[in-house]
DSSP file (Angstrom, degrees, kcal/mol; ACC not computed):
  #  RESIDUE AA STRUCTURE BP1 BP2  ACC     N-H-->O    O-->H-N    N-H-->O    O-->H-N    TCO  KAPPA ALPHA  PHI   PSI    X-CA   Y-CA   Z-CA
    1    1 A M     >        0   0    0      0, 0.0     4,-1.4     0, 0.0     0, 0.0   0.000 360.0 360.0 360.0 -31.5  -58.4   23.5  -82.0
    2    2 A G  H  >  +     0   0    0      1,-0.2     4,-1.2     2,-0.2     0, 0.0   0.861 360.0  52.7 -65.0 -36.7  -59.2   20.0  -83.4
    3    3 A A  H  > S+     0   0    0      1,-0.2     4,-1.2     2,-0.2    -1,-0.2   0.884 107.5  51.3 -67.6 -38.0  -56.1   20.0  -85.6
    4    4 A M  H  > S+     0   0    0      1,-0.2     4,-1.7     2,-0.2    -1,-0.2   0.823 103.4  59.4 -68.2 -30.4  -53.8   20.9  -82.7
    5    5 A M  H  X S+     0   0    0     -4,-1.4     4,-1.8     1,-0.2    -1,-0.2   0.878 101.5  54.6 -65.6 -36.8  -55.3   18.0  -80.7
    6    6 A G  H  X S+     0   0    0     -4,-1.2     4,-1.7     1,-0.2    -1,-0.2   0.866 104.9  53.3 -64.0 -37.2  -54.1   15.6  -83.5
    7    7 A V  H  X S+     0   0    0     -4,-1.2     4,-2.4     1,-0.2    -1,-0.2   0.901 108.1  50.8 -64.4 -40.6  -50.6   16.8  -83.2
    8    8 A G  H  X S+     0   0    0     -4,-1.7     4,-2.2     1,-0.2    -2,-0.2   0.873 106.9  53.6 -64.3 -37.8  -50.6   16.2  -79.4
    9    9 A V  H  < S+     0   0    0     -4,-1.8    -1,-0.2     1,-0.2    -2,-0.2   0.866 114.1  42.4 -66.0 -35.9  -51.9   12.6  -80.0
   10   10 A L  H  X S+     0   0    0     -4,-1.7     4,-0.8     1,-0.2    -2,-0.2   0.839 114.8  50.2 -77.6 -33.8  -49.0   12.0  -82.3
   11   11 A A  H  X S+     0   0    0     -4,-2.4     4,-2.6     1,-0.2     5,-0.2   0.845  97.5  67.4 -75.8 -33.8  -46.4   13.7  -80.2
   12   12 A L  H  X S+     0   0    0     -4,-2.2     4,-2.4     1,-0.2     5,-0.2   0.911 100.2  47.2 -58.4 -47.6  -47.2   12.0  -76.9
   13   13 A P  H  > S+     0   0    0      0, 0.0     4,-2.6     0, 0.0    -1,-0.2   0.889 112.9  50.8 -62.2 -36.1  -46.0    8.5  -77.9
   14   14 A L  H  X S+     0   0    0     -4,-0.8     4,-2.8     2,-0.2     5,-0.2   0.919 110.1  48.8 -65.7 -42.7  -42.8   10.0  -79.3
   15   15 A V  H  X S+     0   0    0     -4,-2.6     4,-2.3     2,-0.2    -1,-0.2   0.919 113.5  47.1 -62.8 -43.2  -42.1   11.9  -76.1
   16   16 A L  H  X S+     0   0    0     -4,-2.4     4,-2.4    -5,-0.2    -2,-0.2   0.910 112.3  49.9 -64.5 -42.0  -42.8    8.7  -74.1
   17   17 A L  H  X S+     0   0    0     -4,-2.6     4,-2.4     1,-0.2    -2,-0.2   0.927 112.3  46.8 -62.3 -45.9  -40.5    6.6  -76.4
   18   18 A F  H  X S+     0   0    0     -4,-2.8     4,-2.5     1,-0.2    -1,-0.2   0.883 111.8  52.1 -64.0 -38.4  -37.7    9.2  -76.1
   19   19 A G  H  X S+     0   0    0     -4,-2.3     4,-2.3    -5,-0.2    -2,-0.2   0.913 110.7  46.6 -64.2 -43.3  -38.1    9.3  -72.4
   20   20 A V  H  X S+     0   0    0     -4,-2.4     4,-2.4     2,-0.2    -2,-0.2   0.910 113.0  49.8 -64.8 -42.4  -37.9    5.6  -72.0
   21   21 A F  H  X S+     0   0    0     -4,-2.4     4,-2.3     2,-0.2    -2,-0.2   0.915 110.9  49.8 -61.6 -43.5  -34.9    5.4  -74.3
   22   22 A W  H  X S+     0   0    0     -4,-2.5     4,-2.3     1,-0.2    -2,-0.2   0.920 112.3  46.8 -62.8 -45.0  -33.1    8.2  -72.3
   23   23 A I  H  X S+     0   0    0     -4,-2.3     4,-2.6     2,-0.2    -1,-0.2   0.894 110.7  53.4 -64.4 -40.2  -33.8    6.4  -69.0
   24   24 A W  H  X S+     0   0    0     -4,-2.4     4,-2.1     2,-0.2    -2,-0.2   0.921 111.8  44.6 -59.9 -45.9  -32.6    3.1  -70.5
   25   25 A M  H  X S+     0   0    0     -4,-2.3     4,-2.4     2,-0.2    -2,-0.2   0.883 113.0  51.3 -68.5 -38.2  -29.3    4.7  -71.6
   26   26 A L  H  X S+     0   0    0     -4,-2.3     4,-2.5     2,-0.2    -2,-0.2   0.912 110.5  48.5 -65.3 -42.3  -28.8    6.5  -68.3
   27   27 A I  H  X S+     0   0    0     -4,-2.6     4,-1.7     2,-0.2    -2,-0.2   0.917 111.4  50.2 -63.4 -43.3  -29.4    3.3  -66.3
   28   28 A D  H  X S+     0   0    0     -4,-2.1     4,-0.7    -5,-0.2    -2,-0.2   0.927 111.4  49.3 -59.7 -44.6  -26.9    1.4  -68.6
   29   29 A L  H >< S+     0   0    0     -4,-2.4     3,-0.8     1,-0.2    -2,-0.2   0.926 112.3  46.5 -60.6 -46.7  -24.3    4.2  -68.0
   30   30 A L  H 3< S+     0   0    0     -4,-2.5    -1,-0.2     1,-0.2    -2,-0.2   0.748 109.5  55.1 -71.7 -23.2  -24.7    4.2  -64.2
   31   31 A Q  H 3< S+     0   0    0     -4,-1.7    -1,-0.2    -5,-0.2     2,-0.2   0.571  79.5 109.7 -87.2  -9.0  -24.5    0.4  -64.0
   32   32 A R    <<  -     0   0    0     -3,-0.8     3,-0.2    -4,-0.7     6,-0.0  -0.490  56.7-155.6 -68.5 133.2  -21.2    0.1  -65.8
   33   33 A R  S    S+     0   0    0      1,-0.3     2,-0.8    -2,-0.2    -1,-0.1   0.980  79.9  29.7 -75.4 -58.8  -18.4   -0.9  -63.4
   34   34 A K  S    S+     0   0    0      4,-0.0     2,-0.3     2,-0.0    -1,-0.3  -0.882  74.0 135.0-108.8 107.0  -15.3    0.5  -65.0
   35   35 A F    >   -     0   0    0     -2,-0.8     3,-1.1    -3,-0.2    -3,-0.0  -0.814  33.5-164.7-154.0 107.5  -16.0    3.5  -67.1
   36   36 A E  T 3  S+     0   0    0     -2,-0.3     3,-0.4     1,-0.3     4,-0.2   0.813  87.7  48.9 -67.0 -33.6  -13.6    6.5  -66.8
   37   37 A D  T 3> S+     0   0    0      1,-0.2     4,-2.4     2,-0.1    -1,-0.3   0.008  71.1 122.1 -98.8  29.1  -15.9    9.1  -68.5
   38   38 A K  H <> S+     0   0    0     -3,-1.1     4,-2.3     1,-0.2    -1,-0.2   0.913  75.4  47.3 -59.6 -46.4  -19.0    8.3  -66.5
   39   39 A L  H  > S+     0   0    0     -3,-0.4     4,-2.3     1,-0.2    -1,-0.2   0.904 111.7  51.2 -63.4 -41.5  -19.4   11.9  -65.1
   40   40 A V  H  > S+     0   0    0      1,-0.2     4,-2.5     2,-0.2    -1,-0.2   0.929 111.5  47.2 -61.6 -45.2  -18.9   13.4  -68.5
   41   41 A W  H  X S+     0   0    0     -4,-2.4     4,-2.6     2,-0.2    -1,-0.2   0.870 109.1  53.9 -67.5 -35.9  -21.5   11.2  -70.1
   42   42 A V  H  X S+     0   0    0     -4,-2.3     4,-2.1    -5,-0.2    -1,-0.2   0.936 111.4  46.1 -61.7 -44.6  -24.0   11.9  -67.3
   43   43 A L  H  X S+     0   0    0     -4,-2.3     4,-2.7     2,-0.2     5,-0.3   0.909 112.2  50.7 -64.4 -41.7  -23.6   15.6  -67.9
   44   44 A V  H  X S+     0   0    0     -4,-2.5     4,-2.4     1,-0.2     8,-0.3   0.922 112.3  47.2 -60.6 -44.0  -23.9   15.2  -71.7
   45   45 A M  H  X S+     0   0    0     -4,-2.6     4,-0.8     7,-0.2     8,-0.2   0.841 113.7  47.7 -69.9 -32.3  -27.1   13.2  -71.3
   46   46 A I  H  < S+     0   0    0     -4,-2.1    -2,-0.2    -5,-0.2    -1,-0.2   0.934 119.3  37.0 -72.3 -45.6  -28.6   15.7  -68.9
   47   47 A F  H  < S+     0   0    0     -4,-2.7    -2,-0.2     1,-0.2    -3,-0.2   0.806 127.6  34.0 -80.6 -29.0  -27.8   18.8  -70.9
   48   48 A L  H >< S-     0   0    0     -4,-2.4     3,-1.7    -5,-0.3     4,-0.4   0.451  85.6-174.0-104.3  -1.5  -28.4   17.3  -74.4
   49   49 A F  T 3X S+     0   0    0     -4,-0.8     4,-2.0     1,-0.3    -1,-0.2  -0.189  72.3  10.9  44.7-110.7  -31.3   15.0  -73.4
   50   50 A I  H 3> S+     0   0    0      1,-0.2     4,-2.3     2,-0.2    -1,-0.3   0.860 131.0  53.2 -69.4 -34.7  -32.2   12.8  -76.3
   51   51 A L  H <> S+     0   0    0     -3,-1.7     4,-2.5     1,-0.2    -1,-0.2   0.909 109.9  49.4 -64.4 -40.5  -29.2   13.8  -78.5
   52   52 A G  H  > S+     0   0    0     -4,-0.4     4,-2.5    -8,-0.3    -2,-0.2   0.885 110.8  49.9 -63.4 -39.3  -26.9   12.8  -75.6
   53   53 A A  H  X S+     0   0    0     -4,-2.0     4,-2.3    -8,-0.2    -2,-0.2   0.890 111.2  48.6 -67.0 -39.3  -28.7    9.5  -75.2
   54   54 A V  H  X S+     0   0    0     -4,-2.3     4,-2.2     2,-0.2     5,-0.2   0.916 111.9  49.1 -66.9 -42.8  -28.3    8.8  -79.0
   55   55 A L  H  X S+     0   0    0     -4,-2.5     4,-2.7     1,-0.2     5,-0.3   0.932 111.8  49.2 -60.4 -45.9  -24.7    9.7  -78.9
   56   56 A Y  H  X>S+     0   0    0     -4,-2.5     4,-2.5     1,-0.2     5,-2.0   0.911 109.2  53.6 -59.5 -43.2  -24.1    7.5  -75.9
   57   57 A Y  I  <>S+     0   0    0     -4,-2.3     5,-2.8     3,-0.2     6,-0.3   0.933 117.0  35.5 -58.4 -48.2  -25.9    4.6  -77.7
   58   58 A F  I  <5S+     0   0    0     -4,-2.2    -1,-0.2     3,-0.2    -2,-0.2   0.829 124.9  39.3 -79.1 -31.6  -23.8    4.8  -80.8
   59   59 A L  I  <5S+     0   0    0     -4,-2.7    -3,-0.2    -5,-0.2    -2,-0.2   0.756 135.5   4.9 -91.7 -25.1  -20.4    5.7  -79.2
   60   60 A V  I  X5S+     0   0    0     -4,-2.5     4,-1.7    -5,-0.3    -3,-0.2   0.716 123.9  48.9-123.7 -57.9  -20.5    3.5  -76.0
   61   61 A Y  I  ><S+     0   0    0     -5,-2.0     4,-1.0     1,-0.2     3,-0.2   0.918 112.3  46.1 -61.0 -49.8  -23.5    1.2  -75.7
   62   62 A S  H  4<S+     0   0    0     -5,-2.8     4,-0.5    -6,-0.3    -1,-0.2   0.819 111.8  52.4 -67.8 -29.6  -23.4   -0.5  -79.1
   63   63 A K  H >4 S+     0   0    0     -6,-0.3     3,-0.6     1,-0.2    -1,-0.2   0.835 107.3  52.5 -73.1 -32.1  -19.6   -1.0  -78.9
   64   64 A G  H 3< S+     0   0    0     -4,-1.7    -1,-0.2     1,-0.2    -2,-0.2   0.697 103.5  58.5 -75.1 -19.2  -19.9   -2.8  -75.6
   65   65 A R  T 3<        0   0    0     -4,-1.0    -1,-0.2     1,-0.2    -2,-0.2   0.627 360.0 360.0 -85.4 -14.9  -22.5   -5.2  -76.9
   66   66 A K    <         0   0    0     -3,-0.6    -1,-0.2    -4,-0.5    -2,-0.1   0.472 360.0 360.0 -78.2 360.0  -20.3   -6.6  -79.7
């Protein structure tokens, strides 16, 4: 049981980090004024969770910041 407890201690910060990142990307998506594919990206982020947030970051967010 002690070994499994260590895994939980390591996993919890990662889960929190991924959750914060996902919420950050979702807020950015919803705050964009003109964005034609907003509904599609919301669905991608809901169904793919962290993978959807990472895709959004590289395909939309990072291009808008340049």
